[in-house]
OpenMM code with the backbone's topology and positions (N, CA, C; nanometers):
from openmm import Vec3, app, unit

residues = "MET GLU LEU GLU ARG ASP GLU SER ASN CYS GLN ASN LEU THR ARG CYS CYS GLY GLU PHE PHE ASP GLU ASN GLU LYS SER TYR LEU PHE SER THR LEU LEU ALA TRP ALA GLY SER ASP ILE GLU ALA THR ALA TRP PHE GLU SER GLU ALA ILE SER ALA PHE GLY GLY LYS THR ALA PHE GLN ILE CYS LYS LYS GLY GLN ALA ASP ALA VAL ILE LYS TYR ILE ARG HIS ILE GLU LEU GLY GLY PHE ALA".split()
positions = [
    Vec3(-0.4939, 1.0705, 0.9799),
    Vec3(-0.3389, 1.0920, 1.0295),
    Vec3(-0.2589, 1.1834, 0.9659),
    Vec3(-0.1629, 1.2426, 1.0045),
    Vec3(-0.0812, 1.3419, 0.9623),
    Vec3(0.0254, 1.2416, 0.8905),
    Vec3(0.0810, 1.2850, 0.7960),
    Vec3(0.1807, 1.2381, 0.7289),
    Vec3(0.3024, 1.1743, 0.8150),
    Vec3(0.3201, 1.2962, 0.8950),
    Vec3(0.4710, 1.2800, 0.9732),
    Vec3(0.4341, 1.1720, 1.0772),
    Vec3(0.3016, 1.1751, 1.1257),
    Vec3(0.2668, 1.0590, 1.2339),
    Vec3(0.2586, 0.9204, 1.1523),
    Vec3(0.2042, 0.9182, 1.0109),
    Vec3(0.2141, 0.7995, 0.9292),
    Vec3(0.3441, 0.7284, 0.9215),
    Vec3(0.4476, 0.8073, 0.8906),
    Vec3(0.5810, 0.7747, 0.8763),
    Vec3(0.6439, 0.7019, 0.9766),
    Vec3(0.6166, 0.7668, 1.1027),
    Vec3(0.7006, 0.7148, 1.2235),
    Vec3(0.6088, 0.5864, 1.2619),
    Vec3(0.4923, 0.5716, 1.2279),
    Vec3(0.4210, 0.4627, 1.2582),
    Vec3(0.4401, 0.3509, 1.1413),
    Vec3(0.4996, 0.3826, 1.0355),
    Vec3(0.4944, 0.3087, 0.9210),
    Vec3(0.6580, 0.2828, 0.8570),
    Vec3(0.7373, 0.2443, 0.9546),
    Vec3(0.8976, 0.2374, 0.9136),
    Vec3(0.8922, 0.1175, 0.8267),
    Vec3(0.8291, 0.0232, 0.8374),
    Vec3(0.8365, -0.0996, 0.7576),
    Vec3(0.7850, -0.0660, 0.6178),
    Vec3(0.6710, 0.0023, 0.5986),
    Vec3(0.5920, 0.0408, 0.4898),
    Vec3(0.6898, 0.1334, 0.4202),
    Vec3(0.7387, 0.2360, 0.4925),
    Vec3(0.8306, 0.3384, 0.4254),
    Vec3(0.9459, 0.2465, 0.3674),
    Vec3(1.0331, 0.1708, 0.4517),
    Vec3(1.1320, 0.1180, 0.3938),
    Vec3(1.0979, 0.0239, 0.2731),
    Vec3(0.9646, -0.0499, 0.2693),
    Vec3(0.9557, -0.1467, 0.1641),
    Vec3(0.8941, -0.0654, 0.0489),
    Vec3(0.8111, 0.0444, 0.0456),
    Vec3(0.7742, 0.0766, -0.0707),
    Vec3(0.7465, 0.2410, -0.0762),
    Vec3(0.8266, 0.2957, 0.0154),
    Vec3(0.8003, 0.4686, 0.0321),
    Vec3(0.8601, 0.5161, -0.0833),
    Vec3(0.9674, 0.4531, -0.1772),
    Vec3(1.0217, 0.5150, -0.2877),
    Vec3(0.9346, 0.5045, -0.4138),
    Vec3(0.8134, 0.4184, -0.3981),
    Vec3(0.7285, 0.4263, -0.5090),
    Vec3(0.6213, 0.5345, -0.5218),
    Vec3(0.5912, 0.6118, -0.4160),
    Vec3(0.4886, 0.6967, -0.4026),
    Vec3(0.5362, 0.8540, -0.3537),
    Vec3(0.4549, 0.9099, -0.3901),
    Vec3(0.4964, 1.0677, -0.3441),
    Vec3(0.4309, 1.0890, -0.2098),
    Vec3(0.4351, 1.2004, -0.1547),
    Vec3(0.3917, 1.2337, -0.0032),
    Vec3(0.2577, 1.2198, 0.0083),
    Vec3(0.1805, 1.2551, -0.0872),
    Vec3(0.0324, 1.2584, -0.0653),
    Vec3(-0.0209, 1.0971, -0.0877),
    Vec3(0.0326, 1.0387, -0.1937),
    Vec3(-0.0078, 0.8901, -0.2075),
    Vec3(0.0346, 0.8076, -0.0770),
    Vec3(0.1560, 0.8385, -0.0225),
    Vec3(0.1956, 0.7736, 0.1005),
    Vec3(0.1037, 0.7782, 0.1970),
    Vec3(0.0660, 0.9072, 0.2367),
    Vec3(-0.0291, 0.9645, 0.3343),
    Vec3(-0.1639, 0.8565, 0.3097),
    Vec3(-0.2093, 0.8760, 0.2064),
    Vec3(-0.3458, 0.7930, 0.1828),
    Vec3(-0.3189, 0.6539, 0.2052),
    Vec3(-0.2008, 0.6073, 0.1047),
    Vec3(-0.1987, 0.4606, 0.1289),
    Vec3(-0.1582, 0.4058, 0.2658),
    Vec3(-0.0832, 0.4491, 0.3271),
    Vec3(-0.0247, 0.3900, 0.4441),
    Vec3(-0.1336, 0.3948, 0.5630),
    Vec3(-0.2144, 0.5050, 0.5628),
    Vec3(-0.3236, 0.5191, 0.6760),
    Vec3(-0.4192, 0.4192, 0.6352),
    Vec3(-0.4495, 0.4094, 0.5082),
    Vec3(-0.5598, 0.3034, 0.4680),
    Vec3(-0.4874, 0.1931, 0.5008),
    Vec3(-0.3890, 0.1170, 0.4758),
    Vec3(-0.3317, -0.0019, 0.4837),
    Vec3(-0.3233, -0.0267, 0.6472),
    Vec3(-0.2891, 0.0663, 0.7092),
    Vec3(-0.2570, 0.0513, 0.8514),
    Vec3(-0.4160, 0.0216, 0.9227),
    Vec3(-0.5184, 0.1134, 0.8476),
    Vec3(-0.6550, 0.0761, 0.9100),
    Vec3(-0.6915, -0.0703, 0.8813),
    Vec3(-0.6622, -0.1294, 0.7712),
    Vec3(-0.7176, -0.2403, 0.7142),
    Vec3(-0.6248, -0.3494, 0.7699),
    Vec3(-0.5070, -0.3389, 0.8157),
    Vec3(-0.4146, -0.4515, 0.8288),
    Vec3(-0.3997, -0.4493, 1.0006),
    Vec3(-0.4023, -0.3356, 1.0471),
    Vec3(-0.3867, -0.3134, 1.2177),
    Vec3(-0.2469, -0.2868, 1.2703),
    Vec3(-0.1673, -0.2973, 1.1649),
    Vec3(-0.0094, -0.2676, 1.2133),
    Vec3(0.0724, -0.2575, 1.0969),
    Vec3(0.1849, -0.1863, 1.1167),
    Vec3(0.2614, -0.1457, 0.9985),
    Vec3(0.3244, -0.2862, 0.9684),
    Vec3(0.3555, -0.3842, 1.0464),
    Vec3(0.4324, -0.4991, 1.0208),
    Vec3(0.3221, -0.5880, 0.9221),
    Vec3(0.1903, -0.5920, 0.9599),
    Vec3(0.1026, -0.6843, 0.8909),
    Vec3(0.0645, -0.5993, 0.7479),
    Vec3(0.0521, -0.4791, 0.7286),
    Vec3(0.0363, -0.4176, 0.6325),
    Vec3(0.1615, -0.4091, 0.5241),
    Vec3(0.2689, -0.4128, 0.5795),
    Vec3(0.3975, -0.4358, 0.4817),
    Vec3(0.3873, -0.5930, 0.4255),
    Vec3(0.3448, -0.6982, 0.5295),
    Vec3(0.3465, -0.8259, 0.4858),
    Vec3(0.2524, -0.8373, 0.3633),
    Vec3(0.1318, -0.7614, 0.3804),
    Vec3(0.0285, -0.7758, 0.2674),
    Vec3(0.0956, -0.7187, 0.1545),
    Vec3(0.1685, -0.6145, 0.1497),
    Vec3(0.2195, -0.5416, 0.0545),
    Vec3(0.3182, -0.6224, -0.0491),
    Vec3(0.4070, -0.6974, 0.0532),
    Vec3(0.5025, -0.7724, -0.0223),
    Vec3(0.4610, -0.9000, -0.0435),
    Vec3(0.3617, -0.9912, -0.0040),
    Vec3(0.3356, -1.1111, -0.0103),
    Vec3(0.1979, -1.1451, -0.0618),
    Vec3(0.0834, -1.0741, -0.0502),
    Vec3(-0.0382, -1.1135, -0.0917),
    Vec3(-0.0660, -1.0854, -0.2169),
    Vec3(-0.0755, -1.2144, -0.2996),
    Vec3(-0.0931, -1.2327, -0.4598),
    Vec3(-0.2534, -1.1665, -0.4783),
    Vec3(-0.2545, -1.0590, -0.5619),
    Vec3(-0.3798, -1.0100, -0.5987),
    Vec3(-0.4248, -1.0476, -0.7317),
    Vec3(-0.5240, -1.0984, -0.7555),
    Vec3(-0.5921, -1.1504, -0.8457),
    Vec3(-0.6203, -1.0560, -0.9704),
    Vec3(-0.6316, -0.9508, -0.9478),
    Vec3(-0.6648, -0.8169, -1.0311),
    Vec3(-0.5189, -0.7861, -1.1116),
    Vec3(-0.4161, -0.8117, -1.0329),
    Vec3(-0.2682, -0.8120, -1.1058),
    Vec3(-0.2190, -0.9391, -1.1412),
    Vec3(-0.3207, -1.0282, -1.1744),
    Vec3(-0.2543, -1.1593, -1.2169),
    Vec3(-0.1547, -1.2527, -1.1341),
    Vec3(-0.2215, -1.2340, -0.9972),
    Vec3(-0.1516, -1.2912, -0.8966),
    Vec3(-0.0181, -1.2344, -0.8438),
    Vec3(0.0139, -1.1131, -0.8894),
    Vec3(0.1472, -1.0602, -0.8489),
    Vec3(0.1227, -0.9553, -0.7258),
    Vec3(0.2020, -0.9251, -0.6650),
    Vec3(0.1883, -0.8584, -0.5383),
    Vec3(0.1970, -0.7042, -0.5421),
    Vec3(0.1575, -0.6096, -0.4559),
    Vec3(0.1613, -0.4888, -0.4746),
    Vec3(0.2934, -0.4327, -0.4973),
    Vec3(0.3951, -0.4986, -0.4203),
    Vec3(0.5349, -0.4908, -0.4445),
    Vec3(0.5737, -0.5302, -0.5701),
    Vec3(0.5421, -0.6076, -0.6212),
    Vec3(0.5766, -0.6461, -0.7628),
    Vec3(0.5395, -0.5565, -0.8761),
    Vec3(0.4157, -0.5179, -0.8454),
    Vec3(0.3527, -0.4109, -0.9316),
    Vec3(0.4104, -0.2968, -0.9240),
    Vec3(0.4566, -0.2453, -0.8048),
    Vec3(0.5210, -0.1178, -0.8218),
    Vec3(0.6699, -0.1271, -0.8672),
    Vec3(0.7221, -0.2285, -0.8505),
    Vec3(0.8761, -0.2636, -0.9163),
    Vec3(0.8521, -0.2538, -1.0705),
    Vec3(0.7674, -0.2722, -1.1174),
    Vec3(0.7472, -0.2611, -1.2485),
    Vec3(0.6931, -0.1248, -1.3160),
    Vec3(0.7139, -0.0506, -1.2266),
    Vec3(0.6625, 0.1092, -1.2411),
    Vec3(0.5072, 0.1286, -1.2478),
    Vec3(0.4504, 0.0500, -1.1904),
    Vec3(0.2946, 0.0731, -1.1888),
    Vec3(0.2334, 0.1211, -1.0894),
    Vec3(0.3045, 0.1777, -0.9632),
    Vec3(0.2434, 0.2111, -0.8476),
    Vec3(0.1128, 0.2760, -0.8516),
    Vec3(0.1080, 0.3651, -0.9669),
    Vec3(-0.0362, 0.4072, -0.9618),
    Vec3(-0.1607, 0.3114, -0.9752),
    Vec3(-0.1289, 0.1786, -1.0278),
    Vec3(-0.2148, 0.0963, -1.0334),
    Vec3(-0.2504, 0.0477, -0.9177),
    Vec3(-0.1650, 0.0364, -0.8130),
    Vec3(-0.1783, -0.0124, -0.6760),
    Vec3(-0.2533, 0.0961, -0.6021),
    Vec3(-0.2421, 0.2478, -0.6129),
    Vec3(-0.3184, 0.3258, -0.5463),
    Vec3(-0.4754, 0.2967, -0.6210),
    Vec3(-0.4796, 0.2864, -0.7277),
    Vec3(-0.6048, 0.2776, -0.7928),
    Vec3(-0.6946, 0.1561, -0.7413),
    Vec3(-0.6124, 0.0380, -0.7388),
    Vec3(-0.6738, -0.0747, -0.6674),
    Vec3(-0.7144, -0.0503, -0.5195),
    Vec3(-0.6341, 0.0005, -0.4460),
    Vec3(-0.6763, 0.0358, -0.2964),
    Vec3(-0.8196, 0.1335, -0.2916),
    Vec3(-0.8048, 0.2294, -0.3861),
    Vec3(-0.9251, 0.3111, -0.3930),
    Vec3(-1.0549, 0.2146, -0.4252),
    Vec3(-1.0255, 0.1538, -0.5152),
    Vec3(-1.1428, 0.0538, -0.5873),
    Vec3(-1.2042, -0.0268, -0.4747),
    Vec3(-1.1259, -0.0896, -0.3833),
    Vec3(-1.1567, -0.1611, -0.2753),
    Vec3(-1.2056, -0.0770, -0.1641),
    Vec3(-1.1442, 0.0185, -0.1272),
    Vec3(-1.2204, 0.1140, -0.0231),
    Vec3(-1.3483, 0.1595, -0.0612),
    Vec3(-1.3725, 0.1802, -0.1856),
    Vec3(-1.5257, 0.2254, -0.2251),
    Vec3(-1.6117, 0.1057, -0.2483),
    Vec3(-1.5458, -0.0195, -0.1879),
    Vec3(-1.6731, -0.1373, -0.1813),
    Vec3(-1.6596, -0.2523, -0.3222),
    Vec3(-1.5481, -0.2090, -0.4188),
    Vec3(-1.5275, -0.2957, -0.5297),
    Vec3(-1.4898, -0.4205, -0.4806),
    Vec3(-1.4859, -0.5317, -0.5780),
    Vec3(-1.4151, -0.6483, -0.5344),
    Vec3(-1.2872, -0.6559, -0.5799),
    Vec3(-1.2066, -0.7299, -0.4992),
    Vec3(-1.0596, -0.7677, -0.5413),
    Vec3(-1.0573, -0.8493, -0.6636),
] * unit.nanometer
topology = app.Topology()
chain = topology.addChain("A")
for resn in residues:
    res = topology.addResidue(resn, chain)
    for name in ("N", "CA", "C"):
        topology.addAtom(name, app.Element.getBySymbol(name[0]), res)
């Protein structure tokens, strides 16, 4: 998907977490989360509320707020490559 299309389909994700990522990261992350979750609303719900054991039970949103957005990208890539959560 092109970034412009991603952002128009990802209004909730953009509002929730767009500030934490650059344009390339948003393109990758948003398209991946959309594919996994099925919708912008579900992807945003995951980002904001799913406790991730690899982050000590914190959500992706909480990790980003601590200035560790790069860790979220690494985690998503790890899962995408077949790694365990």
